[in-house]
C-alpha angles and dihedrals in degrees: 000000000000130000138213126212131186112218108182105296092346127095109206122199113213124200089224140010095278146068141176130232117207129182144152119252110243096223106031095033092219131127127268126182137177132194117217133187127201108228130165093344095309139094115248121196105222101172142001130198134185127190094217142347140255140077097054097319105097117151115263128248114299094016117164127198110246122171092336094312127105102227129190143152110249121217100232126141119237111285125218089211144351124228113204130178133175118233094218088233097097104055091241146047134228125316113215113194133186106248099227107163094206093058130076121237091260094050098049122106105255135180127198112226135187096007093160118065092233096055111085115185130213116211120195139150115268115258113264112282095019113132120207116232 
């Protein structure tokens, strides 16, 4: 089952119903990533992971240390959209990657979003029947 995601003016075709968002925390300079699923026209946060803690990025309840990352399942209701914006303090934006289980992180199809601090991005599921292309 494939997915479709609107990212600003882009329409992204996904090989499955999920994707990851990865970024660097502007103060701590450590990695953060989230796994999202597209379900019933909404975005569902299925997992979060942080490479360290401090400055507003403490691991969530029930977090376990796995391969150097604190990983947990956040309790967040489905979201109709996500608004993301880079601070300009990290030298990069957000990395959105197709969550294809059979591929390694380096082999996944990824897109860099919101690199400039003044370019917020809206992420939302495609309307029903819309085909990415």
